[in-house]
N, C-alpha and C positions, 0 to 999 in steps of 0.2 A: 393235643392237652398235655402239657408239662406237669410232672410231679411237683408237689409242694416240696420246698427245702427241708422241711420239719419231717416228712413222710418217710417211712421205712423204703418205700420205692426209690426216692431220691439217695438214701444212704447206700442201697444196695448198687444203684448206678454208679455213684461215685467209687464205690470200692471194686467194681468190675472195671471201670476205666484204669484205677490205680494197676491192678493186677496185669491187665493187658498192656498197659506201657511197659512194666517190669518184664513181662513175658517177651515182649518184641526186642526190649533192650539185651535181655540173656541171650535170644535167639541170634541176634546180630553179633554178639560175642563170641557165640560157639562156631558161626560161619566164617568169621574173620580171623579167629585165633589160630586155626592150623596153618593159614597163610603167613601170619605174623610169625609162627613157631618155625616154619621153614626158612623165612628170611633172616631171622635173629641170629647172632653169633657169627655172622660172616664178614665182621668188619676186619680189616687186617691193611698193613701197609708193607712198603718194600724192606723198611728196617726191621720191624718186628716179625715179618713173615705173615702169610694167610693161613688162617685155621683150618684144619680138617676136622669137621664136626659130623657126629653120628647121634642122631636123636638130641640134639641140641647140646650135647656135650662135646667140649673140644679134647681131641686126642693128642694132637701134635700140631706143629707149625711147619710150613714150607717157606723156606727163605731164598731157595734158589730155584730158577727154571731150567730146562734143558735147552742149551743153546740151539737156536734155529727149529725148534719142536713146539716148545710152549713155555709160556712165561711162569713165574712162581705161583701167579693167582690162578692161572689156567690149571696148572699142574695140580694145585690142590684141589680144584674142582672136579677134575678128572678122578683123583684118589676117593674122593667122598663119593662120589657116584659109584664107583667099584665096590666100595665098603658097604654101601646100603644094598646093593645087589647080593653081596655075599651074606650080609646078616638076614636078608628076608628069605634065604635059600636054606631051608633046615637040613638039606642033604650034606652040606659042608659042615663039619664038626670043627670047633674052635681049634681042637688039635692039629687040623689040617693045615692050619696058618703056620707056616715056618720059613724062616729065611734060608735062602740058597745062593751060594756062590756061583758065579759065572763070570769067568775071566778075573779081572781087577775088580768088578763091580759085585754088588750083592743085591739080590731080588727077594721082595717079601710076595709069597705065593700063598694062595687059597687052593690047595687041590693042584689043579692044572691051570688055575687062572692067576696070572701076574697081576697083583694089586699096584706095586710102583718098584721102580729102581733106585738104589741109593747110589748116587754119583761121587766122584771126587769132589766137586764143589761142596757136597753136602757136609762132608768130612771136615772141610777146612772152615766152613762157617760155624760148625758146631764144636769145633777142635776136638773130634773124636773120631776113632775110626770106623770105617764103613761097617765093619763086622758088629761093633758094638751099637751102632746106631741101628742096624738092623734088627738085632736081638731086643733092644728097647721097644722100637717100634712094634714088633711082634706081640710082645706082652701087654703092651697098651691096647692093640686091636683085638686081641683075645678077650681081655676084661671088658673092652667095650660091646662086643657081640654078645657075650655071655649075658652081661646086664641088659642090652637091647632085647634078646629074646626072653629072658626072664620076665621082664616087664610086660611082654605081650602075651604071656600064658592065660589060658583061659580063667585058671582060679584066680590069678591077681586081676584080671579086668573085671571078673564078677565081685572081687573084694573091694576094688575101686568103686564100681557101680553102687554096691550096698553103701559105702561110706559116703557116697554123694547123696544118696537118697537120705540117709540117716542125717547128715548136714543139712539137706533141704529141708526136711520136716523140722529139725531144731531151728533153724532160721524161721520159717513160718511161725512155729510156736513163741518164738521170740518176738517177731513182728506183732502177734497177737497179744502178747503179755505187754509190749511196749505201749501198744494202742489203749488198752485198757487203763494203764496208768495215767497216759495222756488225757484221755477221756475224763477219768476221776478229776485229774488236776483242774481241769478247764471247768468242769462243773462246781468244783470247790471256789474256784476264783470267781464265777459268776454269782455264786451265793453271797460270798463275801463281798462282792460289789454291790449287790442289792441291800446287803445289811449296812453299807457305807464304812466297811472295817478294813478297807485297804490303803487309807490315805497314809502317806509318808510324811512324817514330821522330824525335824530335828532341832531340838531346843525351842519348841513351841512354833517354829516356823513351818508351814506346810509348804513342802517342797512338790509333791503330787498329790492330786485329788484321787478319790476312789476310782473314778472312771479312766483317768488316766494311768494309774497303776494297774488295773484289769487289763487295759489294752497291752502294757508293756510285758506285764506277766503273761499273759496269753501268747504274746508274739514269741517270748523267749521259751517257752513250752513248746511251741510248734517249732522252732527252730532247733531246739534240742532233740525232738524226734527226728528231724531231718537229719542231723549230725550222727545220732545213734544209728540211723537206717544206713547211711552212706559209709559209716565205719564198718558195720557188720557185714555189708556187702564187701566192702574192701578186703575184709579177712575170709570172708566166705568163697568169694570166686577163685582166690589163689589156691584154696585148700581143695576145692572140687578140681580145679584144672590140673592139680599135680596128682591126681589119681588115675589119669589117663596118659598113655605115652605121647599121644598127638598133641596134647595141650600142657604136658607138663614141663616142658622148657618156658612157657609162658608163666605158669604157675610159680616155678622156681625164681623166675625173674622178678616177679612183683614181690614175692616174699623177701628176695633180697633187696629190692629198692625200699621195702618197709623197713628192713633192718638198718639199712643205710641212712633213711631219713631219720630212724629214732637216735641211732647213734650220732648223728650230725646234731638233732635236737639237744640231746643230752649234753654233748660236747660244747655246743654253742651257749647253752644255759650255764653250764660251769665256768664258762669263760666271762660270761657276763654277771656272775655272781658279784665280783667286787664293785661293779657300777651300781648293781642293784642295791647293794648294800649303802653305797654312798647316797643314793637317791632316797632310800628309807630314812637315812640320817637327816637330810635335808627336809623331808616331810616332817619327821618328827619335830626338828626345830622350829620349822614354820609354823606347825600347831602350837607349841607352847608360846612363841611369839607373839601369835594372833591372840590367845588367851590373855597373855599379860597385857598387851596393848587395851584388849576389852575392859579388863579390870580398872586399869589406869583412866580409861575415859568414862567409865561409870563413876568412879571417884570424883572426877573433874565436873560431872554433871549433878551431883549432889546439890541439893537446895542451900545447904549451908556451908558449901565449900568454896567456890570460886564464883561470884557474881557475874563474871564476864563470860561464862561458859553456861550456856542456858541447857535446860533439861532435854528440849525437843532438838537438840544437835546430836544427842548419845547415838541414836540408831544411824542416822546418815553417816556420821563420823567413823562409827565401827564398820560400816560398809565400805566406805572409802579407803580406810586404812587396810582392811583385810584384803581389797583388791590390790592395792599398792605391793603389799607383802607378798601376796600370792605371785605377782608380776615378777618381782624380784626373784623369788624362789623358782620360779619357771626359767627364768634367765640363768640362774646359776647352774639348775639341774639339767639344762638341755644339753649340754656337753656329753652328759652319762646316758642320755637316752639312745636307744638301739638306732641305728642308721643315721646318727647325726653326722654331718659332713658329707654325707653321699650326694651324688648329683640330684636324686629324687627329693631328697630333703630340702636341699638348697633351692630347687625349682618350686615346690610348693610354697616355701618361705617367701620367695620373691612374688609368687602370684598373690598371696594373701596380703603381703604388704602393699603391692600396687593396688590391689582391690580396695584395700582399707584408705589408702591415700586418696584414690580417684573417686571413691563412692560414698565416703563417709564425712564430707566436709560440714554439711547440714547437721547430721548427727552429731557430731563433735561439738559444734556450735550449741545446739540443743543441750547437750550433756554440760557443757562447761555453764550454760546459763541456768541450768538446774541446780547445779552446785552453789553458784552465787545466789540464787534466791533462797536456797535453804539458809546459808549463813547470812543473808542480809534479813532473814526474818520478816519478810514481806506478808506473808499469810500463812495459816496453818489450815490443816483440813477442818471444815465445818465454819470458817471465817466466812461473813458475807462480805463480798468485795465489789469493786468496780474497776475494771479492767479495759480503758477505752471506752466504747460504747456497751460493754457487756457488763451487766449486773447479775449477781447469782451467788451461790454457797459453793466454796471449795469441796469437792467430794473424793478428788483423788490428786496426790502429788507423785510423780515419777521423775526419772532422771532427765527424760526427754520430752513429756508433755505434762500438762494440768488440765484436769476436767472439772468443769463448772457446770452446775444446774442453775438456771435461772427460775424466776417465779412462774414461768409458764411450763415448767417441767421439762424443758430442753436441755440436753447434755451438750455442751459445747467443749470440744478439745481444742486446746490453744498449744502451739509449739513455746517451749520456754524462752526460745531466743526472741519471740515476738513479745512475751511477756516483759522480758527485761529491757525491751526497747520501748515500754509503755508505761504509762502513769498508773499506779496502782493504788488506789483507794480501799483501805481497810475499814470497815464500820464496826468490826467487832473486837478490835485491839484493845481499845480503851476500856470496854466492859471486862474483858478477860484479864488484863493485867493490872489495871487500876481500880476495877470495879466502880466505874463511874458510867453515868449514864450518857448514850450518844445524843447529840442535839440533832432534832429534826426541824426543818424550817420552811416556810412557804409564805408567799407576799401577796396581799391584795392591794388595790389603789382606791382611795377613797377621796371624796371631794374636800374642799377646804372649808365647806359650811358645817361639817360634822365636829364636834368637839373631840379633840384627840384623847382626854382621859376616858370619855365613854367607850372610843374605839378600842383603848387598850384594854378595858375592862371586860368588853365582849369576847375579844379575842383570847384573852387569858381563861375565861370562862369555858370558852368553846375547846380550848385545849385541854384543860383540867378534866373534861368530861369524856375525853376521846380514850377508848381502850388502849393498855398497854403504854399509856403516858404515865410518866412517874410524877408523884405528889410533891417530892422533894428532890431535888431543888425544883422550885416553883417555875412555870412557864413564865416567859417574859417577852414584851415587844420592842422591837427596834425601828424607828422610823428611819429608813435608809435613805431617802431622798424627798426633796420637794420640787415636784415637778411642774409644769406649767399650768395644768388643769386639775392636779390632784397630787395626793401624799401617798408615798409607798410604806404601807405598814408590814414588817416583817414579824411573824410569831414564831418563836423559839421555844421547843419544849424536849423534855428528857425522855428517853426510853432506853429500857435495859433488854429489849428485843429486837436488835438490828435486823435479824433475819425476817422479821415481819414488816419490813419498812414500806412495801407498797399497800399493803393492808392498813398500816397505820395512817399514811397518808390519805387515803381514801377516806376513812373515818374523820379524820381532822377536817378535811374540806367540806364534808357533809355537816359536820357540826357548826363550822364557821357560817355557811348557808342559814342554817337553823337559827343561831342565836343572833346574827345580824338582822334577820328578818323579824325575829321576835322583839328585837331592840329598836324597830323601825329604822334600821340602817340599809339604804340601798347600795348594793355592790355594783358600781358602773364600770363600763369599760373605759380603757385608759384615755382615748380621745372623744369621750362622750361630752356633749353640752346640754345641760338640762335647760329646757324652757317649760316653765310649771303651768303657765296659763293655759288652761283647757287640755292639759295631759293626763292621762291616767297614769297612777304610780306603777313603776316597775316591780313592786314587791307583789308575792303571790298572794291570791284574794283572801286564803287562809288566815294571813296575818294582817289585813285591813278590818275596820270596823264594819259592823252590818250596816250602818247608814252612810257609808263612805260613798261620796259623790265626786267626781271630777270636779276640779276648780274650773270656774268660769274665766272667760277672757277679761282682763281690766284695760278700758281705753279712756285716756285722758287727752285733754287739749290743752294747749298753752295758755289760753285764757280762761279755762274752767278752775273752779275751786276743788 
């Protein structure tokens, strides 16, 4: 059975895992650090010499080997090994390390043990006498051995252990304090998200909703916690390592690396200040240029200013001009960005350019089509339109697509490039701009035996009693064609609710049926031939008299009267 994520058992398990990982990492560092400490500071070359190191500290360098016996590197390693043996032998006092002349050479001895010999070649390389070199080497060795033994005294080891324990306790307290702050911040973010108080707006434009801001802020808080923990460990480990002789070289090296990195960071920042100032000036100028352009566009879009610039153009024009100004500013500021001109910067630029060129042809076509649709004023949000075979109300216009909801409440997403290549019928523009009604029309076919004035009267009456049909202008009828068997009558009526077109057409057709039946008018199919003798009327029974009977067949002969 697994513990629930919100249960204390689950929280305790997660903490145990975290501390276990931290413990294993520290243990690995402790195990590997002595090996690293022994291996470091051994770099050398024939020109600068090979260092003689004791406890991680360089004493001097060996630039010459002994011909036929040892190279300079081997000589340095032998001297180091002897020095470590002497340093660990407490019976040999530092004062026992003395230079001694033997023939033309000088020896450096520790009691009866010979540490190394200064030969003629050493004096030539260092441009000093052999005696001077022996005295200087003796002085350096004594100081190094004194320091080596001082650091390994019991009281200093105890002091280092106490400082390590105190620093570890302080680190744990700091971790605990950091965790409490992080938990409190995450709780406040969660409460603010539930209260919908985290949305980010810039001048009444929502950039991020509460959910998105909650996700971002929570991520930043957790990332900040990780950065603080890593930074504290980066400071803690060198300090603890420097308290013990075995690990002190590594601790000092890490501290030295930190100091070097901070110095490089400060130096790089100081060198970059002129470029940063230039970028700041470019940003400031760009901001004020955008604000000025927005002011000009707003003035152009006033109703009484310029009739050729429409109000609905203000927002898209602002966005388009802002994009162009920002793009120009980026081009101008790019040479002052850090890393500009580097191979990495150029490689990323080429990759992004190729990606944009190869993969965005359709996106660019849709974007251009979207801009053209905006400035051709084909439709606005809320307009009832017909695009090809699709009819519906526009609910969203973006740079790439347009969304339409049809009378069946189906949302249809159309690419702007496809819309630009299609015929667009806008049923709402006349009502919005001219405050005139949209003409709805439908056609019925009736026979020649019906008086056309009566048909006009019935159709106009049916349209006038249809919901959402305007009383003024009055409906009217057009006779569109005189066919072989019938006449086409087109009823035209005005409405100020084009978005209800399907419903209005349905009501109109129902009224046409009712009023034609009431007037005794049969609506016949286009190719219908009526033979009245003996046939029942096609009108519903409700519209026929109660005593209605089908007419009888009439038969006549040529000779009858």
